[in-house]
N, C-alpha and C positions, 0 to 999 in steps of 0.2 A: 184501565183507562190510559189512553194514549196520552202522553205528556205534551202539552200546548208549548210550553217553553223548558228550557233548562237554565238554571242561575247558577252562575260560578261566582263565588264569594272567596275564592282562594286566595284572590290578590288584594282583598279588602283593604283599603277604602276603594278600590276600583272594582265595580261589580258589573259583570257582562250578563244580559238576558238574551238568550239565543232563542228564536222561535225555530220550531222543529220541523214545521210544514204540515203538523197534524191539524186537521179540522178541529175549530173550537167547538165544545159541547158546555152545557151548563156546568158540568163537574169539572174539566180540565180549565175552563176560563176561570172558574172561582178559585181553584189552586193557585193559577197565575197571580190573581189580585192577592191572595194569600202571600205568595212568595215576594210579591213587590212590597208588601206591607212588612214582610220580615226583615228588609232591608234596614228599616229604621230601628230595630229594637236594639242595637248597640247605642243608640242616641249618640252617634258620631257623624260627623262630616264624611261625604262620600260622593261618588259620581257613578253614574249609570251609562252603560252603553248598551242599546238595544240593537241586536243585530237582526234585522228581517230580511235578511237575504233568501230565506225559505218559507218566509210566512204567506199564509194562504191570506185571501181577504176576508175580513170577518163580517158577520152579518151586522146590519144596523143597530141592532139590539146589543150586540156586544160591543160596538162603538159607543154606543150611548152609555153603556156599563163602565167602559173605560173612563169616559169624559165625567161620569158622575163619580167615581172613586177618584179621580184627580180634584174634583171639587171639594169632595168630603175630606180629603187629607191634605188639601192645598198647605196650610200653614206647617204641618209636619214636613211637607217635602220643601217648603222654602226655609225650614229652620236647619235642615241637614243635607240636602241635596246641592252639591256645587255645580251642577251640570249635567244634562243628558246628551249623550251623541246617539242620534238614529243612523244605523248603517241601513240603507235601503236603495239598491241599486234599480228596483221597479218603480215605475212611473205610477202605475195602479196604487201600489200600496202608499206611495208618497201622497196620492189623493186621498186615500183613507185617513192618513194623517192630519191632512187639512182639514178634512171634516170634522175629526175630532177636535182640532182646536178651535173650529168654528163653534162647536158646542160650549167647550172649555178650554180656554188660554193655557198654555204651556206654563206654569208657576215658575219655572226657573230658566236661566240660560240654556240654550240650545242649539245643536247645529246638525244638519243631514250630511251624511258621507256615503261616498259609493262602495267603499270596503272598510272592513273591520280594523286593519293597520292604522288608517287615518282616524277612525273614530276614538280608537283606544289612546292614540297619541294626544288627540285633543283633550279627551276625558282625563288623562294624565296631567297636561298643562293647566287644567281647571283646578286640580288637586294642588300643583305647586303653588298657583297664585292665590288659592283660597278666596277669589272674589267669587260671592253669588248674589251680589246685587244686580237686578236686571232692569234694563231699558227697553223700549220698543225697538231699538236696533238690535237687541240682542236676542229677540224672539227668533224662533226658527223660521226661516225663508225656505218652505217645502217646495 
């Protein structure tokens, strides 16, 4: 099975999820969701960087699955995730993110960046401030 994402927890509480460019399949997409869930097992606050530089456009069924996962785990996400940086240089992938957020709003503060360095710097600043309260102004503007 070709990996859909690589998850780097070496610098926890900063977690970087990098999309590999592989086509999503039922198996590798489920593994991706399992890896997302595994980020919460330490039950410690952390930030996420999703690097979608190489991401392929997932089909609508995967977009809905992602939204459902977010909805199902919303309280867990809000309890431990201090923010999500999305690295998305592609307008097409930004539109996919918009669609997912129309189905299910992002439960924590988030921001879109065009490169990983900026996304990591922002995620690091979220760790330093420790502020995870979200207002409508903090919601991602894709």
